[in-house]
C-alpha positions as CSV (number, residue, x, y, z in Angstrom):
1,X,-1.2,22.8,5.3
2,X,-1.7,23.4,8.9
3,X,-0.3,25.3,11.9
4,X,0.8,23.2,14.8
5,X,1.1,24.0,18.4
6,X,3.7,21.3,18.9
7,X,4.2,17.8,17.6
8,X,2.1,15.3,19.5
9,X,2.6,11.5,19.5
10,X,1.2,10.2,22.8
11,X,-2.3,10.0,24.3
12,X,-0.7,11.0,27.6
13,X,-0.1,14.5,26.2
14,X,-3.8,14.9,25.6
15,X,-4.5,13.9,29.2
16,X,-2.0,16.5,30.4
17,X,-3.6,19.2,28.3
18,X,-7.0,18.3,29.6
19,X,-5.8,18.7,33.2
20,X,-4.4,22.2,32.4
21,X,-7.7,23.2,30.7
22,X,-9.6,22.1,33.8
23,X,-7.4,24.5,35.8
24,X,-7.6,27.4,33.3
25,X,-10.6,26.8,31.0
26,X,-10.4,30.1,29.2
27,X,-6.8,29.7,27.8
28,X,-7.3,29.6,24.0
29,X,-3.7,28.4,23.5
30,X,-4.5,25.2,25.5
31,X,-7.7,24.6,23.6
32,X,-5.9,25.0,20.3
33,X,-3.2,22.7,21.4
34,X,-5.8,20.2,22.4
35,X,-7.3,20.3,18.9
36,X,-3.8,19.8,17.3
37,X,-3.2,16.9,19.7
38,X,-6.4,15.2,18.7
39,X,-5.5,15.7,15.0
40,X,-2.1,14.2,15.5
41,X,-3.5,11.3,17.3
42,X,-5.9,10.6,14.4
43,X,-9.1,11.4,16.3
44,X,-10.3,13.5,13.4
45,X,-14.0,14.0,14.3
46,X,-13.0,15.2,17.8
47,X,-10.3,17.5,16.3
48,X,-12.9,19.1,13.9
49,X,-15.2,19.8,16.9
50,X,-12.3,21.1,19.0
51,X,-11.3,23.6,16.3
52,X,-14.9,24.7,16.0
53,X,-14.9,25.2,19.8
54,X,-11.8,27.4,19.5
55,X,-13.5,29.5,16.9
56,X,-16.6,29.8,19.0
57,X,-14.4,31.5,21.7
58,X,-12.1,33.4,19.3
59,X,-13.6,33.6,15.7
60,X,-10.4,35.2,14.3
61,X,-8.0,32.5,15.5
62,X,-5.6,31.9,12.6
63,X,-4.5,28.4,13.7
64,X,-8.1,27.2,14.1
65,X,-9.3,28.7,10.8
66,X,-6.3,27.2,9.0
67,X,-6.4,23.8,10.5
68,X,-10.1,23.3,10.4
69,X,-10.1,24.3,6.7
70,X,-7.2,22.0,6.0
71,X,-8.8,19.0,7.7
72,X,-12.0,19.5,5.7
73,X,-10.1,20.1,2.4
74,X,-7.9,17.0,2.8
75,X,-11.1,14.9,3.2
76,X,-12.6,16.2,-0.1
77,X,-14.9,18.7,1.6
78,X,-13.7,21.8,-0.2
79,X,-17.0,23.7,-0.1
80,X,-17.0,23.4,3.7
81,X,-13.3,24.4,3.9
82,X,-13.8,27.5,1.7
83,X,-15.2,29.9,4.4
84,X,-12.4,29.1,6.8
85,X,-9.6,29.5,4.2
86,X,-11.2,32.7,2.9
87,X,-11.5,34.2,6.4
88,X,-7.9,33.4,7.2
89,X,-6.7,35.0,4.0
90,X,-8.9,38.1,4.5
91,X,-8.0,38.5,8.2
92,X,-4.3,37.7,7.8
93,X,-3.3,38.9,4.3
94,X,0.4,39.0,5.4
95,X,0.4,35.3,6.4
96,X,1.8,33.1,3.6
97,X,0.1,29.9,4.9
98,X,-3.3,31.5,4.7
99,X,-2.7,32.6,1.1
100,X,-1.3,29.2,0.1
101,X,-4.2,27.3,1.5
102,X,-6.7,29.5,-0.3
103,X,-4.7,29.1,-3.5
104,X,-4.8,25.3,-3.3
105,X,-8.6,25.4,-2.9
106,X,-8.9,27.8,-5.9
107,X,-6.7,25.5,-8.0
108,X,-8.8,22.5,-7.1
109,X,-11.9,24.5,-8.2
110,X,-10.3,25.4,-11.5
111,X,-9.7,29.1,-10.8
112,X,-6.1,29.1,-12.0
113,X,-5.8,32.8,-12.1
114,X,-7.0,33.3,-8.6
115,X,-4.7,30.5,-7.4
116,X,-1.6,31.9,-9.1
117,X,-2.3,35.4,-7.7
118,X,-2.4,34.0,-4.1
119,X,0.7,31.9,-4.6
120,X,2.6,34.9,-5.9
121,X,1.3,37.0,-3.0
122,X,2.6,34.4,-0.6
123,X,6.0,34.4,-2.2
124,X,6.1,38.2,-2.2
125,X,5.9,38.0,1.6
126,X,8.2,35.0,2.0
127,X,10.3,34.3,-1.2
128,X,11.5,30.8,0.0
129,X,8.0,29.6,1.1
130,X,8.2,25.9,0.1
131,X,4.5,25.2,-0.3
132,X,3.9,28.2,-2.5
133,X,6.6,27.0,-4.9
134,X,5.2,23.5,-4.8
135,X,1.7,24.6,-5.4
136,X,2.7,26.8,-8.4
137,X,4.8,23.9,-9.8
138,X,1.9,21.5,-9.6
139,X,-0.5,24.0,-11.1
140,X,1.9,24.7,-14.0
141,X,2.4,21.0,-14.6
142,X,-1.3,20.4,-14.8
143,X,-1.6,23.3,-17.3
144,X,1.0,21.7,-19.6
145,X,3.7,24.2,-18.8
146,X,6.6,21.9,-17.8
147,X,9.4,24.6,-17.9
148,X,7.5,26.9,-15.5
149,X,6.7,23.9,-13.3
150,X,10.4,22.9,-13.2
151,X,11.5,26.5,-12.4
152,X,9.2,26.4,-9.3
153,X,10.6,23.0,-8.2
154,X,14.2,24.2,-8.6
155,X,13.4,27.2,-6.4
156,X,11.6,25.0,-3.8
157,X,14.5,22.7,-3.5
158,X,17.4,25.1,-3.8
159,X,18.6,23.6,-0.5
160,X,17.8,20.4,1.4
161,X,14.7,20.6,3.5
162,X,15.3,19.0,6.8
163,X,14.1,19.6,10.4
164,X,14.4,18.0,13.8
165,X,11.7,17.3,16.5
166,X,12.2,17.8,20.2
167,X,13.6,15.0,22.3
168,X,12.2,14.6,25.8
169,X,14.3,11.6,27.1
170,X,17.1,11.7,29.6
171,X,19.5,9.2,28.1
172,X,21.2,9.1,24.7
173,X,18.5,9.0,22.1
174,X,17.8,6.5,19.4
175,X,18.2,8.6,16.3
176,X,15.7,8.2,13.5
177,X,15.7,9.9,10.1
178,X,12.2,10.0,8.5
179,X,12.1,10.3,4.7
180,X,9.0,12.2,3.5
181,X,7.7,13.4,0.1
182,X,6.9,17.0,-0.7
183,X,3.8,15.9,-2.5
184,X,1.8,14.0,0.2
185,X,1.2,10.3,0.1
186,X,3.2,9.6,3.3
187,X,2.5,7.1,6.0
188,X,0.7,8.4,9.1
189,X,3.5,7.9,11.7
190,X,2.6,10.2,14.5
191,X,2.1,7.4,17.0
192,X,5.2,5.4,16.1
193,X,8.0,7.5,17.5
194,X,8.3,7.8,21.3
195,X,10.0,11.1,21.9
196,X,11.3,9.9,25.3
197,X,13.3,7.3,23.5
198,X,13.7,8.5,19.9
199,X,15.0,11.7,18.4
200,X,13.2,12.2,15.1
201,X,14.6,14.2,12.2
202,X,12.8,14.6,8.9
203,X,14.2,14.9,5.4
204,X,12.2,15.8,2.4
205,X,13.5,13.3,-0.2
206,X,12.6,15.5,-3.2
207,X,15.0,18.3,-1.9
208,X,18.1,16.1,-2.0
209,X,20.4,17.3,-4.7
210,X,23.7,16.2,-3.4
211,X,25.4,15.6,0.0
212,X,23.1,16.5,2.9
213,X,24.6,17.6,6.2
214,X,22.6,15.4,8.6
215,X,23.8,14.2,12.1
216,X,24.4,10.5,12.4
217,X,21.3,8.3,12.8
218,X,20.6,4.7,13.6
219,X,17.4,4.1,11.5
220,X,16.3,5.4,8.2
221,X,12.5,5.2,8.2
222,X,11.0,5.7,4.8
223,X,7.5,7.1,5.2
224,X,6.9,7.7,1.5
225,X,4.2,5.1,0.9
226,X,2.2,5.7,-2.3
227,X,4.0,4.3,-5.4
228,X,1.4,5.7,-7.7
229,X,1.7,9.2,-6.4
230,X,5.3,9.5,-5.3
231,X,7.4,7.7,-8.0
232,X,10.0,10.5,-8.3
233,X,10.1,11.0,-4.5
234,X,10.7,7.3,-4.0
235,X,13.5,7.2,-6.6
236,X,15.3,10.1,-4.9
237,X,14.7,8.3,-1.5
238,X,16.1,5.1,-2.9
239,X,19.3,6.9,-4.1
240,X,19.7,8.5,-0.7
241,X,19.1,5.2,1.1
242,X,21.7,3.4,-1.0
243,X,24.3,5.7,0.5
244,X,23.1,5.3,4.1
245,X,24.8,3.0,6.6
246,X,21.7,3.0,8.9
247,X,19.2,0.3,9.2
248,X,16.3,0.9,6.8
249,X,12.6,0.4,7.4
250,X,10.4,0.1,4.3
251,X,13.1,0.4,1.7
252,X,12.1,2.9,-1.0
253,X,12.9,0.6,-3.8
254,X,10.5,-2.0,-2.4
255,X,7.7,0.6,-2.0
256,X,8.2,1.6,-5.6
257,X,6.9,-1.9,-6.5
258,X,3.6,-1.5,-4.6
259,X,1.5,0.6,-7.1
260,X,-2.1,-0.6,-7.3
261,X,-1.8,-2.2,-10.7
262,X,1.5,-4.0,-10.0
263,X,0.4,-5.2,-6.5
264,X,-2.8,-6.7,-7.8
265,X,-0.8,-8.5,-10.5
266,X,1.7,-9.8,-7.9
267,X,-1.0,-11.1,-5.6
268,X,-2.6,-13.3,-8.3
269,X,-1.9,-17.0,-7.6
270,X,-1.9,-16.7,-3.8
271,X,-4.2,-19.3,-2.4
272,X,-7.4,-18.0,-1.0
273,X,-7.0,-14.5,-2.6
274,X,-8.9,-12.7,-5.2
275,X,-7.2,-9.6,-6.5
276,X,-9.3,-7.5,-8.8
277,X,-8.1,-6.9,-12.4
278,X,-6.6,-3.4,-12.4
279,X,-5.2,-1.5,-15.3
280,X,-3.8,2.0,-15.6
281,X,-5.3,3.5,-18.8
282,X,-4.7,6.9,-20.5
283,X,-7.8,9.0,-20.4
284,X,-7.8,9.4,-24.2
285,X,-7.9,5.6,-24.6
286,X,-10.7,5.0,-22.0
287,X,-13.6,3.6,-23.9
288,X,-16.1,0.8,-23.2
289,X,-14.6,-1.2,-26.0
290,X,-11.0,-0.7,-24.8
291,X,-12.0,-1.8,-21.3
292,X,-13.8,-4.9,-22.6
293,X,-10.7,-5.8,-24.7
294,X,-8.7,-5.7,-21.5
295,X,-11.1,-8.1,-19.8
296,X,-13.3,-5.7,-17.9
297,X,-17.1,-5.9,-17.5
298,X,-19.6,-3.5,-16.1
299,X,-20.1,-2.5,-13.3
300,X,-16.5,-1.5,-12.7
301,X,-14.6,1.1,-10.7
302,X,-12.6,4.1,-11.8
303,X,-10.0,5.8,-9.7
304,X,-7.4,8.6,-10.1
305,X,-4.0,7.2,-9.1
306,X,-2.5,8.5,-5.9
307,X,-5.6,9.3,-4.0
308,X,-7.0,7.7,-0.8
309,X,-9.9,8.0,1.6
310,X,-12.4,7.5,-1.3
311,X,-11.3,10.7,-3.1
312,X,-11.7,10.7,-6.9
313,X,-13.1,7.2,-6.9
314,X,-16.3,6.3,-8.8
315,X,-18.4,3.3,-9.7
316,X,-19.5,2.9,-13.3
317,X,-22.7,0.9,-13.6
318,X,-23.1,0.8,-17.4
319,X,-21.0,1.4,-20.4
320,X,-23.1,4.5,-21.3
321,X,-22.1,6.1,-17.9
322,X,-18.4,5.7,-18.5
323,X,-17.7,9.2,-20.1
324,X,-19.6,11.0,-17.4
325,X,-18.0,9.2,-14.5
326,X,-14.5,9.6,-16.0
327,X,-15.1,13.3,-16.5
328,X,-15.5,13.7,-12.8
329,X,-12.0,12.4,-12.0
330,X,-8.7,14.3,-12.4
331,X,-5.6,13.1,-14.1
332,X,-4.3,12.1,-17.6
333,X,-4.5,8.4,-16.6
334,X,-7.1,6.5,-14.6
335,X,-7.2,3.1,-12.9
336,X,-9.9,0.7,-14.1
337,X,-10.6,-1.7,-11.3
338,X,-12.7,-4.9,-11.4
339,X,-15.7,-4.6,-9.1
340,X,-15.7,-7.2,-6.3
341,X,-19.1,-7.8,-4.7
342,X,-18.2,-7.8,-1.0
343,X,-21.8,-7.6,0.3
344,X,-22.8,-10.0,3.1
345,X,-26.1,-11.7,3.7
346,X,-27.5,-8.6,5.3
347,X,-26.6,-6.5,2.2
348,X,-23.8,-4.5,4.0
349,X,-20.2,-4.3,2.8
350,X,-17.5,-5.1,5.3
351,X,-14.0,-3.7,4.9
352,X,-11.4,-5.3,7.2
353,X,-7.9,-3.8,7.8
354,X,-4.8,-5.7,9.0
355,X,-1.2,-4.5,9.1
356,X,1.9,-6.6,9.2
357,X,4.8,-5.3,11.3
358,X,8.1,-7.1,10.7
359,X,6.2,-10.1,9.5
360,X,3.6,-10.3,12.3
361,X,-0.1,-9.7,11.4
362,X,-2.3,-7.4,13.5
363,X,-6.0,-6.6,13.0
364,X,-6.7,-2.9,13.0
365,X,-10.4,-2.3,12.3
366,X,-13.6,-3.4,10.6
367,X,-15.9,-0.9,8.9
368,X,-19.4,-1.9,7.9
369,X,-21.7,0.2,5.7
370,X,-24.4,-0.3,3.1
371,X,-22.5,1.3,0.2
372,X,-19.6,-0.1,-1.9
373,X,-17.3,2.7,-0.9
374,X,-16.5,2.0,2.8
375,X,-14.2,3.9,5.1
376,X,-14.1,3.9,8.9
377,X,-14.8,7.6,9.2
378,X,-18.0,7.3,7.1
379,X,-19.3,3.9,8.3
380,X,-21.5,5.2,11.1
381,X,-20.1,2.6,13.5
382,X,-21.0,4.8,16.4
383,X,-24.7,4.4,15.8
384,X,-24.5,0.6,15.5
385,X,-23.7,-1.4,18.7
386,X,-24.1,-4.6,16.7
387,X,-21.5,-3.5,14.2
388,X,-19.1,-2.5,17.0
389,X,-19.6,-6.0,18.6
390,X,-18.7,-7.6,15.2
391,X,-15.6,-5.4,15.0
392,X,-14.6,-6.4,18.5
393,X,-14.9,-10.0,17.7
394,X,-12.6,-9.5,14.7
395,X,-10.0,-7.6,16.7
396,X,-10.1,-10.1,19.6
397,X,-9.9,-13.3,17.5
398,X,-9.4,-12.7,13.8
399,X,-8.9,-16.3,13.0
400,X,-12.4,-17.1,14.2
401,X,-13.8,-14.5,11.8
402,X,-11.7,-15.1,8.6
403,X,-10.3,-18.6,9.3
404,X,-6.8,-19.9,9.2
405,X,-6.8,-20.1,5.4
406,X,-7.6,-16.4,5.3
407,X,-4.8,-15.6,7.8
408,X,-2.3,-17.5,5.7
409,X,-3.5,-15.6,2.6
410,X,-3.1,-12.3,4.4
411,X,0.4,-13.2,5.6
412,X,1.3,-14.1,2.0
413,X,0.0,-10.8,0.7
414,X,2.0,-8.8,3.2
415,X,5.1,-10.9,2.4
416,X,4.6,-10.2,-1.3
417,X,4.8,-6.4,-0.6
418,X,8.4,-6.9,0.6
419,X,7.9,-4.2,3.2
420,X,8.6,-4.0,7.0
421,X,5.3,-2.2,7.5
422,X,2.4,-2.9,5.2
423,X,-1.4,-3.3,5.4
424,X,-4.3,-4.9,3.6
425,X,-7.8,-3.6,3.2
426,X,-10.1,-6.5,2.2
427,X,-13.5,-8.1,2.2
428,X,-14.6,-11.7,2.6
429,X,-16.4,-13.8,0.0
430,X,-19.0,-16.3,1.2
431,X,-16.5,-19.1,0.9
432,X,-13.8,-17.2,3.0
433,X,-11.8,-16.0,0.0
434,X,-9.9,-12.7,0.7
435,X,-11.2,-10.0,-1.6
436,X,-8.4,-7.5,-1.8
437,X,-9.2,-3.8,-2.0
438,X,-5.7,-2.5,-1.4
439,X,-2.3,-3.6,-0.2
440,X,0.6,-1.3,0.5
441,X,2.3,0.9,3.1
442,X,-0.3,3.7,3.3
443,X,-2.5,1.9,5.8
444,X,-3.0,4.3,8.7
445,X,-3.5,3.3,12.3
446,X,-5.4,5.9,14.4
447,X,-6.0,6.2,18.1
448,X,-9.7,5.5,18.9
449,X,-12.0,8.3,19.9
450,X,-12.8,9.0,23.6
451,X,-15.6,7.2,25.2
452,X,-16.2,3.8,26.7
453,X,-17.9,2.5,23.6
454,X,-14.5,2.6,21.8
455,X,-12.5,0.9,24.6
456,X,-12.6,-2.4,22.7
457,X,-10.4,-0.8,20.0
458,X,-7.6,0.5,22.1
459,X,-5.7,-2.7,22.7
460,X,-5.5,-3.4,19.0
461,X,-4.1,0.0,18.2
462,X,-1.7,-0.2,21.1
463,X,-0.4,-3.6,19.9
464,X,0.5,-2.1,16.5
465,X,2.2,0.9,18.0
466,X,4.2,-1.2,20.3
467,X,5.2,-3.5,17.5
468,X,6.4,-0.7,15.3
469,X,8.4,0.9,18.1
470,X,9.9,-2.5,19.0
471,X,10.9,-3.0,15.3
472,X,12.6,0.4,15.2
473,X,14.6,-0.4,18.4
474,X,15.5,-3.8,17.0
475,X,16.7,-2.3,13.7
476,X,18.6,0.4,15.7
477,X,20.5,-2.2,17.7
478,X,21.9,-3.6,14.4
479,X,23.2,-0.1,13.7
480,X,25.0,0.3,17.1
481,X,22.2,1.7,19.4
482,X,22.3,0.4,22.9
């Protein structure tokens, strides 16, 4: 978890901070705010460097130590996060957030005793600290101690967890209530809410145990996006939504039906689509024979449910490698996924992303890399002008790249999700067939990094943001907003 200077949602805020830094370059608070702004805008590489720059000027800065460690840890770089978390906990032993972050890292490393000690130390300083209770609850659940886990959850959610963000507009606001999960797996929505038009309140769905005293709102925006990770959160969100008179974006009941296994099954039969065979299998039953009986062949992929950005995701080349690869992944169940060969003629793998907003399709990005596990942040697009030119062609004219049949297939996929906002990550077969990697509401849209080399990406992102904001306004009008 991180420390924030203030919530940021608009690139203009970054420009304003930069102007202030030009006037007073030695103000650490401004530089820390700039790093937070870059993180909120999704410019992660720049945010990492900005936090490093803060620490170069003030090595003991709690916010920079905390946020830099959190960014690294969230991206599976625990070893790099460790010195920052450890320094924060050593320098600021009275700060619960420093203790909880270190506890989460220790739990990930298997040091349960060390993690429990830090969680309890955090609660000694702040008995109602939500993330300490949640961390202990998850740890006890993993250890097979359900009663102790439930005790922590009961304490975490003794009262509803809700908060409101500042509103900077001059007229009556469009009121939005954002539903989120206590356990991650939420949509990245930073760019979607214009705080000069919209007043955003947030409700943690897991904390709802009865009537919740929330001011009236026009739109209920469900940001809980991962059906594999957030089933209980979505069930509580669905119950809450059922009693709401507001317009709803991404109904929780619809999101519940977008788990990886179910979505791949629902997409079969769509013309021009190949959805990989996907089965959720108990670890104890995961053998080469069991996989072959379910129709799998090697190579195949294994993934722990509920993770993204390539975390806990492995390729298994041969049957004899299965036990070793499975042992590297957490969880009592694993997803077995058919391997789809998405290599082009040059041997590189291309992963395209589109999102659908209220039924309209928008291209978001194209990542190109030599390995099967492709993500934009690891695709080294910055070093390849030819790859950026190929991405620009896709963003400018997607039909010329994937064809009208491919676009129809993608529209059908997004319609199948039943969501107001959904996305598809996919590759292209030689014959133009859409090779689906993922289709759900978790697809993030980030502002491009600074620099003229990324200018070609800006319009595509701006179109998505504008479409989501327009959808929210349109929904609000049905609920009385003028």
